[in-house]
Backbone bond lengths (Angstrom), bond angles and torsions (degrees), N, CA, C in turn:
res aa  C-N    CA-C-N  psi(-1)  N-CA   C-N-CA  omega(-1)  CA-C   N-CA-C  phi
1 M - - - 1.267 - - 1.470 112.03 -
2 D 1.429 121.31 136.28 1.457 123.93 -176.16 1.504 113.67 -95.44
3 F 1.208 114.20 118.53 1.518 119.68 177.69 1.362 116.38 -100.16
4 R 1.404 116.83 103.41 1.509 121.50 -178.08 1.471 106.77 -119.08
5 S 1.323 113.11 165.20 1.455 124.00 176.82 1.440 106.31 -63.25
6 V 1.313 123.43 149.89 1.435 132.09 179.20 1.506 109.12 -122.67
7 E 1.253 118.70 123.36 1.548 122.67 -173.79 1.673 100.35 -101.81
8 A 1.318 111.33 104.10 1.404 119.38 177.41 1.546 108.37 -93.89
9 T 1.336 114.21 -176.55 1.511 115.34 -178.98 1.438 115.88 -63.31
10 S 1.259 118.12 -46.55 1.461 125.04 -178.75 1.484 117.98 -109.02
11 H 1.382 116.82 -7.70 1.472 121.98 -171.55 1.530 108.48 -138.35
12 L 1.334 108.49 161.52 1.497 116.06 171.55 1.660 95.70 -119.16
13 I 1.292 113.39 126.80 1.518 118.91 177.93 1.507 103.78 -110.56
14 V 1.461 108.32 119.46 1.403 117.74 -174.54 1.509 107.66 -117.44
15 P 1.392 116.86 129.64 1.464 119.41 177.29 1.443 105.61 -73.16
16 L 1.437 116.02 139.49 1.450 122.35 -176.32 1.610 103.25 -109.51
17 G 1.191 123.97 -25.21 1.511 126.77 -173.04 1.692 100.67 98.73
18 Y 1.296 106.62 172.26 1.354 117.56 -179.73 1.577 117.33 55.74
19 N 1.428 108.85 32.50 1.401 118.21 175.95 1.572 109.85 66.11
20 R 1.377 121.41 41.57 1.372 130.14 177.78 1.517 111.29 -134.93
21 V 1.298 116.21 148.72 1.492 122.59 166.20 1.499 113.13 -131.36
22 L 1.409 114.82 150.03 1.348 120.40 172.23 1.533 114.01 -93.20
23 R 1.320 117.74 128.13 1.374 122.49 177.01 1.509 113.34 -98.03
24 Q 1.293 120.83 96.29 1.523 122.94 -169.97 1.477 103.74 -96.48
25 V 1.316 119.02 126.95 1.459 122.37 170.29 1.553 111.87 -76.82
26 K 1.314 114.98 128.92 1.530 124.39 176.06 1.495 109.76 -62.09
27 R 1.204 124.83 144.86 1.409 130.49 175.28 1.497 104.42 -69.59
28 G 1.306 112.24 128.81 1.629 119.99 176.78 1.538 107.28 81.76
29 A 1.199 124.74 7.98 1.450 125.00 175.98 1.607 110.10 -71.87
30 R 1.351 115.57 137.34 1.437 118.73 -172.47 1.584 108.26 -91.89
31 V 1.369 111.72 57.50 1.395 120.85 172.60 1.446 114.29 -131.21
32 H 1.312 122.86 178.32 1.515 127.69 174.85 1.515 106.62 -61.91
33 C 1.362 109.94 158.35 1.448 115.74 174.47 1.600 105.87 -78.17
34 A 1.361 112.51 167.45 1.493 120.01 -173.96 1.420 111.26 -55.64
35 Q 1.417 125.13 -38.65 1.321 125.89 -176.65 1.434 115.03 -66.56
36 T 1.398 112.83 -39.01 1.358 123.87 179.78 1.541 110.53 -61.78
37 Q 1.424 111.67 -54.15 1.450 120.40 -178.50 1.552 107.22 -55.14
38 A 1.236 123.68 -47.15 1.373 132.30 -178.05 1.652 108.42 -60.78
39 E 1.254 117.33 -41.05 1.492 119.35 171.37 1.404 113.76 -63.44
40 I 1.228 118.20 -50.42 1.517 119.30 179.43 1.530 110.80 -63.24
41 H 1.403 115.90 -43.58 1.501 114.58 176.92 1.529 113.02 -62.15
42 T 1.266 120.79 -38.49 1.395 124.15 175.13 1.514 116.28 -57.79
43 I 1.297 112.53 -42.56 1.553 119.21 171.72 1.467 114.03 -64.95
44 A 1.320 113.24 -37.80 1.424 119.88 178.60 1.473 115.09 -64.63
45 Q 1.375 117.59 -34.94 1.368 125.62 174.10 1.519 113.93 -58.81
46 Q 1.257 114.71 -34.66 1.482 118.14 176.83 1.598 115.88 -65.02
47 F 1.262 123.49 -7.52 1.351 130.85 -175.50 1.556 106.45 -72.13
48 P 1.350 120.65 122.54 1.570 114.96 -174.53 1.534 102.70 -90.51
49 S 1.317 111.13 134.42 1.443 119.50 -176.26 1.591 107.93 -159.82
50 K 1.308 115.56 142.69 1.520 121.14 175.46 1.510 104.84 -105.68
51 L 1.329 117.56 -8.95 1.503 119.87 -178.42 1.582 111.45 -101.52
52 L 1.239 112.01 -36.53 1.472 121.34 -173.46 1.581 110.23 -103.30
53 Y 1.326 117.76 124.71 1.435 117.55 174.71 1.680 110.62 -118.17
54 I 1.307 110.73 130.31 1.440 118.16 -178.59 1.443 111.09 -107.78
55 P 1.277 121.55 121.36 1.493 126.84 -176.05 1.565 109.02 -54.40
56 K 1.231 119.37 141.62 1.473 126.28 174.46 1.526 108.31 -59.83
57 V 1.400 116.02 148.60 1.431 121.79 166.58 1.478 106.13 -102.65
58 Y 1.406 115.19 138.82 1.569 118.92 -178.07 1.557 108.03 -108.88
59 D 1.238 117.60 -69.65 1.418 127.21 -172.68 1.527 118.09 -123.44
60 V 1.266 117.57 145.12 1.467 121.05 -174.18 1.556 103.05 -122.38
61 Y 1.393 115.63 126.81 1.507 116.86 -179.52 1.586 100.77 -120.08
62 D 1.363 112.59 -166.23 1.497 119.97 -175.10 1.472 109.95 -73.02
63 K 1.298 119.57 -41.81 1.440 119.33 -175.51 1.657 113.92 -128.34
64 S 1.371 109.04 18.16 1.431 112.01 179.05 1.587 105.44 -162.51
65 Y 1.391 107.57 171.29 1.541 111.58 173.15 1.551 104.85 -154.00
66 S 1.288 114.92 159.32 1.526 119.64 -168.29 1.507 101.05 -112.21
67 T 1.335 116.99 142.31 1.393 131.29 172.39 1.367 119.46 -126.94
68 E 1.292 118.40 174.84 1.442 121.44 170.32 1.523 110.45 -67.89
69 F 1.346 124.35 140.89 1.355 126.76 -176.68 1.650 111.91 -90.14
70 I 1.318 113.02 119.77 1.439 114.66 -179.10 1.531 107.79 -101.85
71 I 1.405 113.68 106.25 1.460 114.28 178.70 1.574 109.38 -75.35
72 H 1.420 109.78 132.44 1.420 116.45 -178.17 1.539 108.21 -162.01
73 G 1.345 114.66 161.11 1.491 117.02 178.12 1.579 105.38 -109.02
74 T 1.219 115.84 169.09 1.525 120.48 -176.86 1.482 113.90 -61.98
75 L 1.413 111.76 -22.63 1.482 116.05 -176.29 1.623 108.07 -80.30
76 D 1.290 113.67 -13.74 1.540 119.14 -179.49 1.582 105.62 -84.28
77 L 1.199 124.83 -15.44 1.404 124.92 -173.86 1.532 108.58 -88.88
78 I 1.384 120.84 135.24 1.389 121.77 175.94 1.488 108.02 -119.07
79 Q 1.323 115.66 150.06 1.423 129.58 -178.50 1.570 104.60 -72.78
80 F 1.267 119.11 132.34 1.341 130.44 -178.33 1.599 110.42 -59.89
81 E 1.382 120.34 -29.38 1.268 129.40 177.51 1.586 115.13 -60.26
82 V 1.481 114.27 -31.54 1.354 118.53 -170.61 1.453 116.19 -104.48
83 V 1.440 116.77 11.09 1.348 120.31 -168.42 1.598 109.80 -71.26
84 Q 1.236 119.48 -13.28 1.518 123.32 175.87 1.589 106.26 -68.76
85 K 1.156 123.60 -5.65 1.554 124.21 172.87 1.460 107.30 -79.06
86 Y 1.187 123.30 -10.77 1.552 124.46 -175.48 1.622 104.12 -128.57
87 P 1.378 112.74 85.52 1.454 122.90 -173.90 1.553 112.31 -50.87
88 A 1.221 121.68 -47.13 1.563 121.17 -179.06 1.453 106.63 -61.00
89 L 1.427 119.55 -48.46 1.411 122.48 -178.86 1.577 113.74 -57.52
90 F 1.378 110.97 -46.65 1.431 115.35 179.20 1.496 113.44 -58.60
91 V 1.388 120.76 -42.89 1.474 122.31 177.20 1.499 113.80 -58.08
92 Q 1.568 109.26 -42.42 1.452 113.16 -176.55 1.483 109.46 -66.77
93 L 1.430 118.91 -37.89 1.529 115.57 -179.41 1.448 110.89 -71.81
94 F 1.439 117.85 -29.42 1.488 116.13 170.31 1.556 115.32 -56.72
95 E 1.329 111.15 -47.02 1.545 119.26 174.31 1.529 111.27 -54.75
96 F 1.378 113.38 -43.09 1.543 117.19 -172.51 1.487 104.86 -71.91
97 K 1.360 119.63 -39.06 1.484 124.81 174.69 1.450 112.80 -53.38
98 Q 1.362 119.94 -50.54 1.445 132.77 175.21 1.615 107.21 -52.20
99 Y 1.238 110.83 -53.84 1.515 119.55 -178.91 1.493 114.46 -59.16
100 M 1.250 116.78 -47.85 1.480 120.06 172.86 1.521 117.49 -66.81
101 M 1.326 113.99 -28.43 1.503 119.42 177.26 1.546 105.54 -68.34
102 K 1.410 121.38 -39.31 1.363 125.49 -176.20 1.667 104.14 -66.95
103 Q 1.325 117.15 -33.73 1.476 119.55 176.31 1.584 114.02 -77.23
104 G 1.257 120.56 -6.98 1.415 127.44 174.39 1.507 114.55 102.40
105 Y 1.371 115.98 15.09 1.554 120.05 -171.38 1.531 107.89 -121.87
106 F 1.266 118.54 137.95 1.469 123.95 173.01 1.509 112.35 -98.02
107 M 1.226 114.12 127.52 1.520 114.99 -170.56 1.532 105.64 -80.09
108 R 1.440 111.17 134.29 1.499 115.30 178.06 1.534 106.69 -158.17
109 G 1.345 120.30 133.28 1.334 122.56 174.19 1.510 122.16 76.77
110 V 1.426 117.38 23.65 1.375 116.85 -176.46 1.511 110.15 -75.48
111 K 1.380 115.39 159.82 1.468 119.60 175.98 1.569 107.67 -106.78
112 L 1.325 116.18 138.16 1.465 120.18 171.48 1.446 115.13 -117.79
113 C 1.401 118.60 144.13 1.354 128.29 -172.24 1.474 111.40 -140.55
114 K 1.262 116.21 119.68 1.547 118.41 -175.55 1.603 103.24 -74.74
115 L 1.387 112.30 123.07 1.490 119.56 173.84 1.604 114.73 -93.00
116 S 1.274 111.82 -35.95 1.509 122.86 173.01 1.454 111.06 -167.62
117 E 1.305 112.43 177.80 1.478 112.78 -179.19 1.570 112.29 -60.86
118 G 1.241 114.89 120.31 1.465 119.63 -178.86 1.611 114.15 77.16
119 R 1.264 121.33 26.29 1.308 129.56 -177.88 1.593 110.80 -144.32
120 W 1.308 119.22 122.95 1.467 123.14 -174.71 1.506 106.09 -127.14
121 A 1.344 119.06 140.77 1.472 121.92 167.04 1.605 103.00 -94.85
122 L 1.276 112.65 144.98 1.486 125.02 172.04 1.515 114.73 -121.01
123 F 1.097 116.64 121.89 1.541 119.27 -179.16 1.628 114.02 -147.95
124 D 1.281 115.05 172.56 1.502 124.61 179.76 1.514 106.31 80.11
125 F 1.330 116.61 101.50 1.406 121.75 -174.46 1.595 104.11 -120.14
126 S 1.228 115.53 22.02 1.506 119.79 -172.00 1.482 114.27 -79.69
127 H 1.291 123.28 -12.65 1.467 127.51 179.49 1.493 112.69 -115.16
128 F 1.443 121.36 11.86 1.423 117.47 178.83 1.530 106.03 -68.75
129 G 1.459 111.14 153.12 1.409 117.33 170.33 1.371 122.35 -96.93
130 F 1.370 122.69 158.74 1.478 123.78 -178.51 1.562 103.10 -94.23
131 I 1.379 122.10 129.96 1.382 130.66 175.80 1.581 109.41 -91.86
132 S 1.394 120.25 120.90 1.360 119.22 170.67 1.473 109.22 -147.49
133 K 1.315 113.91 127.01 1.492 119.19 175.88 1.564 113.64 55.64
134 G 1.429 115.62 40.66 1.321 120.93 175.48 1.567 116.76 77.80
135 R 1.386 113.03 13.11 1.441 122.50 -174.03 1.509 104.79 -123.06
136 V 1.361 119.39 155.46 1.445 123.37 174.52 1.447 106.57 -129.35
137 K 1.341 112.90 128.94 1.423 121.34 173.73 1.572 112.99 -116.06
138 F 1.304 112.88 119.28 1.510 118.96 -179.32 1.496 112.21 -88.82
139 P 1.294 118.39 156.82 1.420 119.56 -179.92 1.452 119.14 -56.66
140 K 1.284 117.83 130.02 1.508 122.91 165.90 1.618 105.94 68.20
141 E 1.352 125.49 19.14 1.354 130.65 169.23 1.539 109.79 -101.44
142 T 1.396 112.38 142.06 1.434 118.11 177.91 1.629 116.34 -79.83
143 C 1.268 112.85 -28.47 1.488 115.83 -179.51 1.623 108.78 -101.81
144 D 1.315 112.74 167.28 1.325 120.36 174.91 1.429 110.58 -119.95
145 Y 1.363 120.45 171.87 1.513 121.05 -175.04 1.555 104.59 -129.33
146 T 1.263 114.78 151.10 1.467 119.75 161.32 1.507 109.20 -67.54
147 L 1.296 117.65 165.02 1.465 122.52 179.31 1.566 107.66 -60.89
148 E 1.298 114.25 -41.36 1.489 119.78 -178.31 1.437 105.86 -63.70
149 Q 1.333 119.94 -48.66 1.512 116.11 -175.12 1.536 115.34 -66.16
150 A 1.285 115.63 -37.41 1.432 122.21 173.54 1.471 107.36 -60.76
151 E 1.272 121.82 -46.04 1.444 123.98 -177.55 1.554 111.65 -61.96
152 Y 1.293 116.00 -39.80 1.487 124.92 179.81 1.379 110.67 -69.37
153 W 1.399 119.88 -39.26 1.542 122.77 -175.33 1.555 110.78 -85.96
154 Y 1.383 113.90 -37.18 1.440 113.36 -167.43 1.585 117.02 -131.39
155 G 1.378 109.99 3.94 1.463 117.44 -176.34 1.509 115.32 -76.30
156 L 1.354 116.24 178.97 1.581 121.88 172.49 1.546 103.87 -65.62
157 K 1.296 118.39 141.80 1.429 126.45 178.75 1.540 109.51 -118.58
158 V 1.281 121.01 127.06 1.412 127.58 167.27 1.515 105.44 -79.95
159 G 1.301 116.19 121.17 1.434 122.42 172.76 1.406 122.21 -122.59
160 Y 1.272 121.28 -160.86 1.518 128.13 177.52 1.543 112.31 -68.88
161 G 1.470 119.77 -19.62 1.371 122.92 -172.39 1.528 109.90 -69.84
162 I 1.280 119.48 -23.52 1.549 120.00 -169.23 1.487 106.34 -89.44
163 E 1.176 119.31 139.15 1.521 126.77 177.78 1.598 108.34 -79.24
164 T 1.245 116.66 141.99 1.380 122.58 172.19 1.486 112.52 -104.27
165 K 1.362 114.77 99.14 1.489 123.27 177.74 1.524 109.94 -152.31
166 D 1.242 115.89 170.01 1.556 121.55 -170.44 1.465 103.78 -77.27
167 D 1.289 121.02 110.61 1.530 118.17 174.97 1.610 102.31 -150.04
168 D 1.403 112.48 -166.72 1.386 122.59 -179.19 1.546 113.94 -64.63
169 Y 1.347 120.68 -14.89 1.326 121.62 -170.85 1.644 116.98 -102.78
170 N 1.312 110.25 2.02 1.484 112.13 172.28 1.485 116.02 -58.82
171 D 1.292 114.24 154.41 1.430 119.37 178.12 1.542 111.87 59.48
172 L 1.400 114.34 25.63 1.464 116.04 173.60 1.647 116.23 -53.53
173 Y 1.274 114.75 -41.78 1.387 120.80 -179.62 1.533 117.02 -96.16
174 S 1.404 114.30 4.58 1.563 115.64 179.14 1.538 112.52 -73.38
């Protein structure tokens, strides 16, 4: 397998060896600095889950931080907008979102990768917002949002992909 750097929208992902990658923030990117991303990532790691796996954070530098390398193909990635097609994953992400809100962060822009049947990796914490006094401030944006506005524009959406039947997920929002 060939391991090369990947140029993403806001980051350069550089393989370091020993199952690690360096996540280097691009200059001028409209995301959190590396230290803030690593802080949010570290808090996210503490969320207990058998379904979600959050890669380990190793080292934090001035403009980058290193994490565990999750080997995946582009077909393993799923768009955040279609997560409702996987009810158990949707519920777990809802619980993760609640956990992060209690820590003072609003979930936005995470990446999901299927590791195996019933196991998903969650990464990219660069767009999370800070919650303060009922308002949400996203990185490098001039305006802030109420919690309701942030939820409307960037929150988890229940769509047509979720089946309505009696199961363990009823009354999720009650």
